[in-house]
C-alpha positions, 0 to 999 in steps of 0.5 A, a space after each residue: 377412509 375408502 381404499 380408493 381415497 387412500 391410494 389417491 392420497 399416496 400417489 399425490 404424496 409420491 409425486 410431491 416428493 419427487 417434484 421437491 427432490 428435483 427442485 432441491 437437486 436443481 437448486 443445489 446444482 445452481 448454488 454450486 455453479 453460483 459458488 464456483 462462478 464467484 471465485 473462478 478467475 480470481 486468486 485463491 483465498 485462504 481458508 480455515 487451517 491455512 497459514 502463511 503470507 496470504 493469511 497475514 494479509 487477510 488478518 491485516 485487512 480485517 484489522 484495518 477495518 477495525 475488526 480485531 483478530 484475537 491473538 493478533 496477526 498470527 498468519 494462521 487461519 484459526 477459529 479467531 480469524 474465522 470469527 473476525 471474518 464472520 463479524 465483517 460479513 454480518 456488518 456488511 449484510 453478507 452471510 456470516 460463514 467465516 469463509 473468505 468468498 469472492 464478495 468478502 475478499 473484494 470487500 477486504 481489498 484482497 481479490 481484484 478479479 480483472 486487469 485494467 487496460 487502456 481498452 476497459 478504463 471505467 467511465 461515468 455510469 459504469 459498474 463492476 470490478 474495474 470501477 471497484 479497482 479505481 475506487 480502491 486506488 483513489 482511496 489508497 491515494 488518500 483522495 478526500 471523498 473517495 469513500 469505500 469502494 462499491 463498484 458504482 461510478 457515480 458523482 462521488 467517484 467522478 469528483 474524487 477523480 477530478 480531485 486526484 487529477 487536480 492534485 497531480 497536475 493532470 487535466 481535471 476532467 473527471 474522466 479516467 484517461 490513460 494518464 490518470 490510470 497510470 498515475 493511479 497505478 492501474 495501468 503501466 506508465 507509458 514510455 517517455 519519448 526521446 527528447 531532442 534539444 533545439 540546438 541538436 541535430 534532429 537525429 541526436 537525442 539530448 544528453 543522457 541517458 537519465 535515470 528511469 523509473 524502476 532503475 536501481 543505480 548510483 545515478 539514481 542515488 545522485 538524482 535523489 541527493 540533488 532533489 533532496 538538496 533542492 528541497 524536495 523530500 523523498 521518504 526514506 532518503 537516497 536509496 538508489 531505487 527510482 520508485 514512486 517516491 522519487 517519481 513524486 519528487 521529480 513531478 514536484 520539481 517539474 511543476 515548480 519550474 513549469 514543466 510537464 509533471 510526468 515524473 520522467 527525468 528528461 533533458 529539461 528536468 535534468 537541466 533544472 537540477 544541473 544533472 544533464 549526463 555526459 554520454 560517457 562519464 568518467 569512471 569513479 571508484 566504487 563506494 564501499 558497500 553498505 552493511 547488510 546486517 543490522 544490530 539487534 534492536 534494543 527497544 521495540 518501536 511501539 507501545 502495545 497493544 499492537 500487531 504486525 505481519 511480514 508485508 515486505 515488498 507487497 504491491 502498493 498503488 503506483 507500482 510501489 513495493 512496501 519497503 517496511 513493516 506496518 505496526 497497527 495499533 490505536 492512535 496515541 500509543 507511544 512510539 519509541 526509539 529502537 536504538 541510541 542515536 540522533 534524530 536527523 530529519 523530521 517531516 511534517 507533511 510527506 505525501 505518503 508518510 505524513 508526519 515522519 522522522 529519521 533516527 540515525 544510529 552511530 554506525 550510520 544505520 537509520 530507522 524511518 518512522 512514518 504516519 505519526 500523529 505528533 512528535 514527543 515534546 523536545 523531539 526535533 532534528 539534531 536531538 540525541 535520544 536513547 533506546 526506549 525513549 518516547 519520540 512520538 505518538 501513533 497516528 494516521 497522517 499522510 497516506 494512511 487509512 487507519 492508525 499505524 506505524 510504518 517502520 523501515 531499517 536502512 543499514 549503513 544509510 543504504 537501501 531498506 531491508 526487511 524489518 520483520 525478523 528484527 521486530 519479531 525477535 523482540 515482539 513487544 506488542 503485548 507490552 501495554 505499559 509505558 516504558 520507564 522514561 
């Protein structure tokens, strides 16, 4: 090889190396920019080594999609959690990094990146995050045919919107208008206008005020008691809080009587219940406060293997807050009475709770069980049970996307308290053997 040829080949190699270096550098910058853009503006996602509620939600979301985390819902992002994330990513055609990036978070329902408003409601043929949030809301409402969210507003999504509108008494257009978006919890519900009676002066509103959504008061308790007495079940009973469950019962009453199903208690609705309030009601003696402490649970409510985390007051669709603990386990696992008491209510088809029951202890504290597949033989209203007795079997009835038990505690028959610390104190999720009966 001549000296000239050697020099030429060396020069070519140097130039090629320089071009490759620039290309790699440019690619790295672009990759970094791309990675940054996928998370920019979204909530911070948990990563390896983290611990806390965000990790609990991640582990529960994985479990809800049938991907078990070794060790259960521990609240710690360890190697077992990273392995479960990687499994989900492989199944979904994503890079199996074990890290929760924007696409993985969206797939798990953990990272809505936009806020839906009246100005950006999704439309047929559109795509993006607002469509994904719509589809997730339809799925959470248990609308048949909603399918897994994919961010594409196609025929299936339009049919699901139409089905939801029909179910809620809205105009079944398949279009997402303000009323539909509010009913799905995508935007705040509009404030109801003041109602004026025909006999009243135009400047005088109807008798009131009436209980309103989001209110917690004795007036709400009275409303709930009247709704229940009229045959409109409210999951959890008369808690004194006007949330989605009470709103749904009001809507059912309004539909029965041919009123607009707004869920707002106006004069016409109150008249149907006989609750038109006087402007200045006579004062009544305050009721004795319900106890705020709960005796230790005698038995764990579910046969293992199961897992659970602290999701108290986590956000739910329609402006709801989660008022219990979800114990996730296979369908058919035994459900136990947590205390000695009496089955005081059974429900066969609650919109949210599905097949549910209420167990009341001698001190008035009651425990609400929801999403059961079936009741145990002989279980019904008025039946006495003992702690540890099988009262039902785990299922996914009502608004549930996988088998689990929704469990609530109501001390003294009042508002719900967080069950998590009481459950954690006697965690029986590893006990797979059926308790002696």
